[in-house]
N, CA, C and O of each residue as an XYZ file, in Angstrom:
560
protein
N      -1.380      7.258     14.622
C      -1.020      8.118     13.366
C      -1.757      7.803     12.200
O      -1.862      6.629     11.847
N      -2.303      8.768     11.536
C      -3.129      8.705     10.335
C      -2.263      8.210      9.056
O      -1.160      8.721      8.861
N      -2.712      7.322      8.284
C      -1.944      6.841      7.188
C      -2.135      7.797      6.097
O      -3.223      8.361      5.980
N      -1.105      8.043      5.233
C      -1.218      8.924      4.016
C      -1.909      8.108      2.892
O      -1.463      7.006      2.570
N      -2.981      8.642      2.308
C      -3.752      8.093      1.253
C      -3.347      8.581     -0.046
O      -3.331      9.806     -0.157
N      -3.007      7.875     -1.082
C      -2.676      8.330     -2.324
C      -3.468      7.482     -3.425
O      -4.044      6.429     -3.150
N      -3.434      8.052     -4.699
C      -3.941      7.365     -5.829
C      -2.757      7.279     -6.777
O      -1.945      8.201     -6.854
N      -2.663      6.179     -7.491
C      -1.647      5.992     -8.591
C      -2.151      5.526     -9.785
O      -3.089      4.729     -9.765
N      -1.615      5.945    -10.935
C      -2.223      5.608    -12.285
C      -1.166      4.773    -13.048
O      -0.011      5.140    -13.263
N      -1.709      3.624    -13.418
C      -0.879      2.758    -14.326
C      -1.334      2.876    -15.795
O      -2.492      2.657    -16.150
N      -0.318      3.243    -16.632
C      -0.654      3.268    -18.127
C       0.130      2.198    -18.772
O       1.359      2.195    -18.713
N      -0.572      1.259    -19.408
C       0.012      0.294    -20.177
C      -0.178      0.614    -21.705
O      -1.281      0.863    -22.191
N       0.954      0.585    -22.392
C       0.915      0.909    -23.859
C       1.842     -0.015    -24.512
O       3.023     -0.037    -24.164
N       1.360     -0.837    -25.504
C       2.227     -1.556    -26.276
C       3.109     -2.590    -25.464
O       4.297     -2.770    -25.730
N       2.461     -3.234    -24.489
C       3.225     -4.171    -23.615
C       4.292     -3.474    -22.816
O       5.248     -4.147    -22.431
N       4.226     -2.181    -22.527
C       4.987     -1.309    -21.663
C       4.272     -0.644    -20.611
O       3.092     -0.353    -20.807
N       4.820     -0.367    -19.536
C       4.139      0.479    -18.515
C       5.035      1.741    -18.367
O       6.264      1.692    -18.417
N       4.276      2.929    -18.172
C       4.937      4.325    -18.036
C       5.340      4.256    -16.669
O       4.520      3.843    -15.849
N       6.550      4.620    -16.281
C       6.877      4.808    -14.904
C       7.842      5.973    -14.709
O       8.478      6.434    -15.656
N       7.939      6.433    -13.487
C       8.795      7.590    -13.225
C      10.223      6.992    -12.655
O      10.286      6.418    -11.568
N      11.216      7.167    -13.404
C      12.604      6.774    -13.075
C      13.054      7.750    -12.093
O      12.816      8.942    -12.289
N      13.720      7.341    -10.990
C      14.357      8.174     -9.961
C      15.712      7.826     -9.788
O      16.055      6.650     -9.661
N      16.546      8.817     -9.773
C      18.019      8.620     -9.376
C      18.316      9.731     -8.315
O      18.156     10.937     -8.506
N      18.785      9.129     -7.136
C      19.163     10.066     -6.011
C      20.624      9.770     -5.684
O      21.028      8.627     -5.471
N      21.398     10.864     -5.654
C      22.819     10.739     -5.219
C      22.896     11.368     -3.855
O      22.662     12.570     -3.735
N      23.188     10.676     -2.898
C      23.260     11.110     -1.485
C      24.529     11.899     -1.325
O      25.361     11.907     -2.231
N      24.700     12.537     -0.247
C      25.807     13.376      0.154
C      27.148     12.450      0.169
O      28.242     12.870     -0.209
N      26.938     11.256      0.611
C      28.019     10.363      0.752
C      28.396      9.707     -0.532
O      29.340      8.917     -0.563
N      27.600     10.040     -1.744
C      27.927      9.524     -3.004
C      27.243      8.241     -3.278
O      27.407      7.698     -4.371
N      26.474      7.705     -2.351
C      25.621      6.524     -2.615
C      24.573      6.847     -3.706
O      23.847      7.828     -3.548
N      24.462      6.084     -4.782
C      23.476      6.250     -5.876
C      22.360      5.377     -5.720
O      22.610      4.178     -5.599
N      21.124      5.776     -5.700
C      19.943      4.913     -5.516
C      19.097      5.136     -6.761
O      18.736      6.287     -7.008
N      18.744      4.123     -7.577
C      17.990      4.198     -8.775
C      16.793      3.294     -8.570
O      16.922      2.190     -8.041
N      15.616      3.766     -8.992
C      14.446      2.955     -8.867
C      13.320      3.673     -9.636
O      13.449      4.832    -10.031
N      12.118      2.873     -9.848
C      10.983      3.268    -10.637
C       9.846      3.407     -9.652
O       9.745      2.654     -8.684
N       8.916      4.463     -9.934
C       7.664      4.404     -9.301
C       6.584      4.571    -10.176
O       6.765      5.009    -11.312
N       5.371      4.233     -9.714
C       4.211      4.473    -10.551
C       3.676      5.894    -10.238
O       3.582      6.190     -9.046
N       3.308      6.825    -11.190
C       3.025      8.236    -10.881
C       1.746      8.323    -10.006
O       0.872      7.461    -10.098
N       1.656      9.307     -9.212
C       0.563      9.490     -8.285
C       0.963     10.266     -7.098
O       2.137     10.614     -6.970
N       0.056     10.564     -6.212
C       0.336     11.141     -4.936
C      -0.764     11.379     -4.032
O      -1.877     10.894     -4.236
N      -0.489     12.116     -3.032
C      -1.462     12.260     -1.893
C      -2.738     12.997     -2.338
O      -2.726     13.844     -3.231
N      -3.860     12.615     -1.649
C      -5.137     13.177     -1.914
C      -5.286     14.532     -1.255
O      -4.935     14.710     -0.089
N      -5.791     15.452     -1.980
C      -6.155     16.814     -1.397
C      -7.526     16.722     -0.715
O      -8.329     15.839     -1.016
N      -7.771     17.665      0.218
C      -9.041     17.713      0.934
C     -10.218     17.894     -0.015
O     -10.207     18.741     -0.908
N     -11.261     17.044      0.219
C     -12.468     17.077     -0.623
C     -12.261     16.477     -2.028
O     -13.061     16.754     -2.922
N     -11.197     15.654     -2.251
C     -10.957     15.192     -3.525
C     -11.110     13.584     -3.483
O     -10.666     12.897     -2.564
N     -11.790     13.088     -4.590
C     -12.030     11.705     -4.555
C     -10.696     10.983     -4.983
O      -9.741     11.631     -5.411
N     -10.673      9.636     -4.851
C      -9.445      8.872     -5.371
C      -9.343      9.098     -6.822
O      -8.239      9.348     -7.307
N     -10.457      9.028     -7.597
C     -10.454      9.112     -9.111
C     -10.035     10.633     -9.437
O      -9.159     10.819    -10.282
N     -10.598     11.649     -8.834
C     -10.091     12.942     -9.145
C      -8.602     13.147     -8.807
O      -7.908     13.845     -9.545
N      -8.101     12.563     -7.725
C      -6.655     12.654     -7.490
C      -5.859     12.055     -8.524
O      -4.947     12.736     -8.993
N      -6.064     10.836     -8.978
C      -5.278     10.254     -9.864
C      -5.258     10.979    -11.284
O      -4.242     11.086    -11.971
N      -6.436     11.431    -11.607
C      -6.480     12.320    -12.873
C      -5.602     13.612    -12.731
O      -4.845     13.990    -13.624
N      -5.768     14.255    -11.535
C      -4.876     15.408    -11.358
C      -3.344     15.036    -11.291
O      -2.477     15.649    -11.913
N      -3.142     14.087    -10.561
C      -1.647     13.664    -10.438
C      -0.969     13.308    -11.823
O       0.178     13.654    -12.105
N      -1.738     12.632    -12.595
C      -1.187     12.283    -13.995
C      -0.913     13.604    -14.750
O       0.123     13.758    -15.397
N      -1.859     14.543    -14.653
C      -1.787     15.779    -15.477
C      -0.497     16.491    -14.929
O       0.351     16.920    -15.712
N      -0.363     16.613    -13.523
C       0.821     17.264    -12.931
C       2.099     16.617    -13.302
O       3.017     17.268    -13.801
N       2.181     15.270    -13.055
C       3.514     14.616    -13.138
C       3.966     14.289    -14.563
O       5.138     14.397    -14.927
N       2.907     13.861    -15.386
C       3.085     13.319    -16.776
C       2.596     14.174    -17.773
O       2.782     13.808    -18.933
N       1.939     15.361    -17.553
C       1.497     16.383    -18.470
C       0.541     15.669    -19.456
O       0.561     15.994    -20.644
N      -0.287     14.717    -19.009
C      -1.297     14.109    -19.821
C      -2.695     14.099    -19.153
O      -2.848     14.125    -17.932
N      -3.714     14.058    -20.070
C      -5.122     13.881    -19.529
C      -5.332     12.330    -19.719
O      -4.993     11.723    -20.735
N      -5.933     11.765    -18.616
C      -6.237     10.349    -18.662
C      -7.640     10.086    -18.474
O      -8.377     10.938    -17.978
N      -8.087      8.854    -18.873
C      -9.363      8.320    -18.549
C      -9.154      7.163    -17.667
O      -8.224      6.415    -17.969
N      -9.814      6.905    -16.695
C      -9.736      5.760    -15.834
C     -10.389      4.575    -16.456
O     -11.561      4.668    -16.820
N      -9.723      3.472    -16.604
C     -10.176      2.297    -17.095
C     -10.964      1.370    -16.027
O     -12.005      0.750    -16.247
N     -10.295      1.416    -14.931
C     -10.710      0.443    -13.854
C      -9.885      0.579    -12.580
O      -8.769      1.097    -12.632
N     -10.378      0.150    -11.488
C      -9.752      0.150    -10.203
C      -9.014     -1.256    -10.008
O      -9.580     -2.330    -10.212
N      -7.792     -1.138     -9.624
C      -7.077     -2.424     -9.491
C      -6.811     -2.913     -8.080
O      -6.432     -4.059     -7.836
N      -7.042     -1.926     -7.115
C      -6.760     -2.485     -5.747
C      -5.919     -1.472     -4.932
O      -5.591     -0.383     -5.404
N      -5.589     -1.878     -3.699
C      -4.711     -0.982     -2.987
C      -3.615     -1.871     -2.274
O      -3.744     -3.058     -1.975
N      -2.424     -1.002     -2.042
C      -1.334     -1.499     -1.323
C      -1.339     -0.712      0.015
O      -1.481      0.510      0.054
N      -1.182     -1.467      1.065
C      -1.220     -0.740      2.394
C       0.100     -1.171      3.210
O       0.554     -2.315      3.217
N       0.615     -0.124      3.862
C       1.787     -0.313      4.716
C       1.497      0.329      6.074
O       0.365      0.744      6.321
N       2.444      0.415      6.915
C       2.240      0.998      8.272
C       1.978      2.510      8.189
O       1.376      3.100      9.086
N       2.483      3.170      7.000
C       2.336      4.539      6.955
C       1.381      4.990      5.771
O       0.825      6.086      5.831
N       1.203      4.164      4.729
C       0.427      4.660      3.509
C      -0.594      3.633      3.077
O      -0.477      2.438      3.349
N      -1.621      4.158      2.376
C      -2.485      3.301      1.631
C      -2.496      3.931      0.250
O      -2.859      5.093      0.073
N      -2.089      3.131     -0.715
C      -1.909      3.532     -2.096
C      -2.999      2.797     -3.013
O      -3.018      1.572     -3.131
N      -3.836      3.590     -3.605
C      -4.917      3.065     -4.405
C      -4.429      3.044     -5.793
O      -3.786      4.008     -6.209
N      -4.695      1.953     -6.605
C      -4.138      1.938     -8.039
C      -5.274      1.847     -8.996
O      -6.253      1.122     -8.817
N      -5.088      2.617    -10.015
C      -6.024      2.632    -11.227
C      -5.317      2.385    -12.537
O      -4.180      2.792    -12.774
N      -6.078      1.681    -13.387
C      -5.609      1.494    -14.750
C      -6.043      2.782    -15.605
O      -7.212      3.167    -15.612
N      -5.120      3.359    -16.256
C      -5.575      4.629    -16.996
C      -5.068      4.558    -18.485
O      -4.078      3.902    -18.810
N      -5.844      5.300    -19.368
C      -5.398      5.450    -20.648
C      -5.307      6.952    -20.986
O      -6.083      7.807    -20.559
N      -4.209      7.173    -21.846
C      -4.090      8.637    -22.168
C      -5.105      9.056    -23.235
O      -5.250      8.410    -24.273
N      -5.793     10.145    -22.949
C      -6.778     10.697    -23.931
C      -6.238     11.961    -24.529
O      -6.777     12.354    -25.564
N      -5.217     12.674    -24.005
C      -4.733     13.864    -24.469
C      -3.254     14.061    -23.979
O      -2.919     13.917    -22.803
N      -2.437     14.391    -24.956
C      -1.058     14.829    -24.485
C      -0.069     13.592    -24.782
O      -0.456     12.446    -25.010
N       1.194     13.991    -24.743
C       2.387     12.924    -24.644
C       3.067     13.107    -23.384
O       3.303     14.235    -22.951
N       3.433     11.924    -22.702
C       4.016     12.017    -21.413
C       5.342     12.705    -21.497
O       6.250     12.373    -22.259
N       5.373     13.869    -20.493
C       6.551     14.529    -20.361
C       6.555     15.004    -18.841
O       5.509     15.175    -18.214
N       7.757     15.192    -18.332
C       7.933     15.427    -16.902
C       7.267     16.891    -16.675
O       7.458     17.830    -17.449
N       6.521     16.954    -15.595
C       5.938     18.167    -15.228
C       5.803     18.363    -13.719
O       6.340     17.539    -12.980
N       5.165     19.331    -13.239
C       4.986     19.570    -11.814
C       6.063     19.721    -10.872
O       7.121     20.221    -11.254
N       5.907     19.340     -9.667
C       6.995     19.416     -8.732
C       8.213     18.637     -9.083
O       9.328     19.036     -8.746
N       8.018     17.461     -9.799
C       9.063     16.677    -10.307
C      10.013     17.402    -11.163
O      11.228     17.292    -11.004
N       9.455     18.180    -12.115
C      10.256     18.932    -12.948
C      11.023     20.100    -12.337
O      12.148     20.415    -12.725
N      10.348     20.742    -11.339
C      10.878     21.714    -10.552
C      12.139     21.303     -9.659
O      13.110     22.030     -9.449
N      11.950     20.011     -9.171
C      12.954     19.562     -8.222
C      14.046     18.789     -8.883
O      14.970     18.321     -8.217
N      13.955     18.631    -10.302
C      14.926     17.717    -11.006
C      16.313     18.351    -11.030
O      16.505     19.463    -11.524
N      17.294     17.594    -10.470
C      18.666     18.074    -10.525
C      19.522     16.827    -10.810
O      19.006     15.717    -10.941
N      20.792     17.036    -10.899
C      21.833     15.924    -11.106
C      21.648     14.981     -9.907
O      21.647     13.764    -10.093
N      21.488     15.516     -8.664
C      21.489     14.782     -7.480
C      20.131     14.133     -7.211
O      20.081     13.086     -6.565
N      19.001     14.732     -7.697
C      17.599     14.333     -7.487
C      16.969     14.268     -8.899
O      16.316     15.229     -9.307
N      17.137     13.226     -9.612
C      16.767     13.159    -11.018
C      15.435     12.398    -11.251
O      15.182     11.349    -10.658
N      14.607     12.970    -12.132
C      13.317     12.301    -12.476
C      13.329     12.181    -14.065
O      13.817     13.061    -14.775
N      12.803     11.124    -14.518
C      12.538     10.958    -15.959
C      11.431      9.948    -16.122
O      11.338      8.950    -15.407
N      10.587     10.254    -17.108
C       9.542      9.385    -17.529
C      10.134      8.350    -18.470
O      10.846      8.694    -19.413
N       9.827      7.029    -18.202
C      10.350      5.914    -18.997
C       9.289      4.997    -19.216
O       8.342      4.907    -18.434
N       9.413      4.247    -20.341
C       8.577      3.043    -20.545
C       9.372      1.701    -20.050
O      10.565      1.552    -20.316
N       8.751      0.901    -19.437
C       9.407     -0.254    -19.073
C       8.607     -1.436    -19.549
O       7.402     -1.543    -19.320
N       9.363     -2.379    -20.263
C       8.571     -3.458    -20.892
C       8.129     -4.461    -19.782
O       8.824     -4.774    -18.815
N       6.870     -4.920    -20.059
C       6.256     -5.794    -18.972
C       7.222     -6.957    -18.752
O       7.429     -7.379    -17.614
N       7.791     -7.458    -19.786
C       8.758     -8.676    -19.680
C      10.003     -8.367    -18.862
O      10.692     -9.287    -18.420
N      10.324     -7.006    -18.638
C      11.488     -6.601    -17.926
C      11.281     -6.149    -16.464
O      12.188     -5.675    -15.780
N      10.033     -6.332    -16.049
C       9.644     -5.723    -14.730
C      10.443     -6.447    -13.595
O      10.620     -5.875    -12.519
N      10.918     -7.691    -13.831
C      11.709     -8.348    -12.794
C      13.160     -7.941    -12.858
O      13.895     -8.339    -11.954
N      13.676     -7.164    -13.864
C      14.931     -6.762    -13.944
C      15.213     -5.301    -13.497
O      16.346     -4.819    -13.518
N      14.096     -4.624    -13.090
C      14.360     -3.221    -12.584
C      13.784     -3.270    -11.105
O      13.073     -4.162    -10.643
N      14.229     -2.146    -10.469
C      13.677     -1.816     -9.081
C      12.421     -1.037     -9.267
O      12.452      0.166     -9.523
N      11.326     -1.707     -9.142
C       9.957     -1.039     -9.267
C       9.098     -1.679     -8.298
O       9.035     -2.905     -8.214
N       8.449     -0.914     -7.579
C       7.336     -1.379     -6.643
C       6.002     -1.676     -7.328
O       5.796     -1.165     -8.428
N       5.109     -2.435     -6.783
C       3.815     -2.539     -7.223
C       3.692     -3.404     -8.624
O       2.821     -3.169     -9.462
N       4.566     -4.310     -8.741
C       4.484     -5.182     -9.949
C       3.208     -5.958    -10.015
O       2.771     -6.256    -11.126
N       2.576     -6.309     -8.943
C       1.458     -7.049     -8.975
C       0.337     -6.185     -9.562
O      -0.465     -6.640    -10.378
N       0.307     -4.865     -9.096
C      -0.743     -4.044     -9.645
C      -0.513     -3.761    -11.174
O      -1.465     -3.587    -11.935
N       0.730     -3.725    -11.565
C       1.031     -3.473    -13.031
C       0.493     -4.621    -13.829
O      -0.148     -4.454    -14.867
N       0.788     -5.860    -13.285
C       0.307     -7.138    -14.017
C      -1.326     -7.143    -14.028
O      -1.950     -7.581    -14.995
N      -1.921     -6.648    -12.939
C      -3.379     -6.551    -12.973
C      -3.900     -5.601    -14.051
O      -4.924     -5.839    -14.691
N      -3.106     -4.457    -14.229
C      -3.510     -3.550    -15.245
C      -3.286     -4.220    -16.632
O      -4.105     -4.098    -17.543
N      -2.201     -4.892    -16.739
C      -1.889     -5.489    -18.059
C      -2.916     -6.561    -18.365
O      -3.210     -6.693    -19.553
N      -3.485     -7.315    -17.511
C      -4.412     -8.324    -17.732
C      -5.826     -7.759    -17.540
O      -6.796     -8.502    -17.690
N      -5.972     -6.475    -17.216
C      -7.216     -5.852    -17.119
C      -8.107     -6.469    -16.075
O      -9.306     -6.674    -16.264
N      -7.425     -6.771    -14.899
C      -8.213     -7.445    -13.789
C      -8.820     -6.367    -12.900
O      -8.183     -6.114    -11.877
N      -9.838     -5.753    -13.099
C     -10.404     -4.689    -12.341
C     -11.223     -5.194    -11.215
O     -11.703     -6.322    -11.330
N     -11.451     -4.486    -10.114
C     -12.246     -4.887     -9.004
C     -13.044     -3.772     -8.646
O     -12.783     -2.659     -9.103
N     -14.052     -3.975     -7.823
C     -14.999     -2.898     -7.273
C     -14.267     -2.339     -5.998
O     -13.660     -3.065     -5.211
N     -14.390     -0.918     -5.871
C     -13.755     -0.277     -4.840
C     -14.462     -0.502     -3.486
O     -14.011      0.010     -2.462
């Protein structure tokens, strides 16, 4: 099975990271709340960098500049590449498929999470967030 490849953009601003808050209410009433770093799957003939720029525009309605490559997280099913980004145009607001799919049962919201509070919320990729905070870039 081929792994799904994605790019994700980490924006650090004033000791906070922008993240997508998710709330899902299942049919049995169980509520799951968590945060994700914005990004998504790569389109055909798209570079990792082009992908993260497009995904940030679609999901957060902002234009970004890539500051550096942070590394990748790999699981059995996915390979996620992480980039540190800065906003060059726009104010983060929900857009794209997330806006279209947003309901009470399947809720999306852009939030800032304080770096000091990362251990208090359910968010993946805290190691990559800390690399972005410390500007620890690597070669791809």
